[in-house]
Every structure is written in C-alpha cells, then in structure tokens.
C-alpha positions in Angstrom: 115.5 110.4 107.0 118.5 112.4 106.0 119.3 112.2 102.3 122.4 113.6 100.5 122.5 113.5 96.7 126.0 112.5 95.5 127.0 113.8 92.1 130.4 114.0 90.3 131.4 115.2 86.9 134.1 112.5 87.1 131.5 109.8 86.3 128.8 109.8 83.6 125.7 111.9 84.2 122.4 109.9 84.7 120.5 109.0 81.5 117.1 109.1 83.2 115.3 110.1 86.4 117.9 108.9 88.9 121.0 110.1 90.7 124.5 108.7 90.7 124.3 107.9 94.4 122.4 108.7 97.6 123.7 108.8 101.2 120.9 108.2 103.7 120.5 107.5 107.4 117.7 105.6 109.1 116.0 102.2 109.0 116.4 100.4 105.7 113.3 98.8 104.1 114.1 96.3 101.4 111.1 95.8 99.1 111.0 92.6 97.0 110.7 92.8 93.3 107.2 93.7 92.1 105.6 92.8 88.8 102.4 93.9 87.2 100.0 91.7 89.3 96.6 93.0 90.3 96.6 92.6 94.1 93.0 91.5 94.2 92.8 89.0 91.4 96.5 88.0 91.0 96.1 88.5 87.2 98.8 90.2 85.1 97.9 93.8 84.3 98.8 95.3 80.9 99.6 92.1 79.0 102.0 93.2 76.2 102.2 96.8 77.4 105.4 97.7 79.3 104.0 101.1 80.2 100.9 99.7 82.0 103.1 97.0 83.6 105.5 99.6 84.9 102.6 101.6 86.3 101.2 98.5 88.1 104.6 97.4 89.5 105.1 100.9 90.9 101.6 100.9 92.4 102.5 97.6 94.1 105.7 99.2 95.4 103.8 102.2 96.7 101.3 100.0 98.6 104.1 98.1 100.3 106.0 101.2 101.1 102.9 102.8 102.6 102.4 99.7 104.8 106.0 100.3 106.0 105.3 103.9 106.8 107.2 105.5 103.9 106.6 106.7 100.3 108.4 106.7 97.0 110.1 109.9 98.2 111.9 107.7 100.8 113.3 105.3 98.1 117.1 105.6 97.8 117.8 102.7 95.3 115.8 100.9 92.7 116.6 97.9 90.4 114.6 97.6 87.2 114.6 94.3 85.3 113.4 94.3 81.7 112.7 91.3 79.5 113.7 93.5 76.5 116.0 96.5 76.8 114.1 98.0 73.8 111.3 98.7 76.3 113.6 101.0 78.3 112.2 104.3 76.9 108.6 103.3 77.6 109.4 102.1 81.1 111.5 105.2 81.8 108.6 107.5 80.8 106.3 106.0 83.4 109.1 105.7 86.0 109.8 109.4 85.6 106.2 110.3 86.5 106.7 108.8 89.9 110.2 109.9 90.9 111.2 113.5 91.2 114.4 113.8 89.2 116.0 116.2 91.7 115.8 113.6 94.5 115.4 110.4 92.5 117.0 107.3 93.8 120.1 105.6 92.5 119.0 103.0 89.9 120.2 100.0 87.9 118.4 98.7 84.9 119.2 95.4 83.3 117.8 93.1 80.7 117.0 89.6 81.9 116.1 86.5 79.9 112.8 85.9 81.6 110.6 87.3 84.4 107.9 85.7 86.6 104.6 85.1 84.7 106.4 86.3 81.6 105.9 90.0 82.4 108.0 92.6 80.8 109.2 94.5 83.9 110.0 93.9 87.6 111.1 96.6 90.0 112.6 96.3 93.5 113.6 99.1 95.8 115.3 100.1 99.1 113.8 102.9 101.1 115.0 104.6 104.3 112.7 105.4 107.2 113.6 107.8 110.1 
C-alpha cells in the first residue's frame, strides 16, 4: 500500500491520534463496526468501562484485519461511535495505544443515542491492502 499523509494549516489540527486525511492506493477493506463482544462467548466485555470496551472493540478489529491479511497499520479511516461524548478522553487514551500518531488514520467520532447491546463504544474502519 502507498500512503500519503495529508495535512494543512488551513484546517484545524487533529485533537487526537489521527490525521486530517490519508491518500492511499490498493484494495479497500471495509470492516463493519465492532463492539466489545468476546468472540468466544458473545458476552459484552467491560460492562460500564469504556476503556475496556474500546480495547475489546479494537481487538475484534485487529482479528478481522488479520483475517484479511492486513494490520492496524493499514487502516486509513476509522469511525468511532460513543454512547456518551463524555467518554471521549477514556476512549481516546486506549485508541492512541493502538494507532501510531505519525501515520494514524483519518477519524470521525460522534455521539449516538444508543449502540447494540447497550455498549458504550463501536468502531468501524477502512483498511487498504496492496
């Protein structure tokens, strides 16, 4: 995959581990939104703890990406859905541990009224494979 980080001072700087835009070439992999479900039991992980839920959602993304032959380093766009925007800092702290800020994907983060199984966070992504 070729990746070009797009940055301009004519738009606001990122307020987290993401970039304004990414230009990439290759095969696109669209990963459905992942929530904090244990893949073995189907139970919600980290009930009431957005940090643990973010960790599990990212672990689920990583497993799907691996099955597609890519890694988090190949992700060019994420969308994060929070049940409460007050959880942004806690989610962002975990998210930052998984995405290198220098090459982090573009990202959107929005508050939604409700998520499946009443979890606190859902994350979807787009990756690019050579």
